[in-house]
N, C-alpha and C positions, 0 to 999 in steps of 0.2 A: 582268852580270845586274842588272836594277833591280827594286825591290820597290814595290808599290803599297799604301799604307795607306789604308784606307777612310776617308772623311771623318768617320764616326762613331766611329772607332777610339778617340780620346781619351775620348769620352763613355762608351763601354762599358768601357774600362779603368778609368776612375774609378769607375763604378758597381760593377764587380766588386770593387774595393778597398773601397768603402763597405760592400758586403754582407759581405765577408770580415771586416771589422772588427766589424760588428754581430753576426754569428753566433758570434763568439768572445768576445763580451762577457758577463760574468757576469750583468749586469742583464737582458740579452736572454734568456738561458737561464732565468732566474728567472720572467720574465713569460710566456715560452712554457709553462713547466711549470704555472704558475697557470691560464693560459687552457685548457690541455689538461684539467686537473682539472675546471674549470667546464664545459667543453664536453661532457665525458663525463657529468657529472651532468645536463646539459640534453638529452642524447640526440642530440647532433650526429652526423651521419654523417661519418666520417673526422675525429675531433676533433684528432688529432695534426697533420694537414695544415692544418686551419683555424687551429689555435693558432700554428703556425709562420708562416703567411701573415699573420695579424693582428698578431703581434708584430713581424714584419719591416716591415710597413706602418707601424706605429706608430713604429718607430725611424727609418725613412727620412723620414717626415714631420717628426719631431722634428729630425733633422739638417738638413733643408732650411730649417726655420724659424730655425736658428741661423746660417745663412749671411747675409752682408750683403745688403741689398736693392739691386738694381741700378736706378738711375734713368736713364731714357732721355730 
């Protein structure tokens, strides 16, 4: 029996690892909490969801900027 691994398998596996490392990061949790408090005060609909999304986005962008630039 042979197995087929999708061509995007490595990308998604690496992305899942990045996200896991981020959401278990103390600084991420702190930022998410701060954003949630701010969003509650500002009257955002679903402040918890937006806080998580914005904190995750921030950490993903930060991580990508730390990677070496590829020159082609």
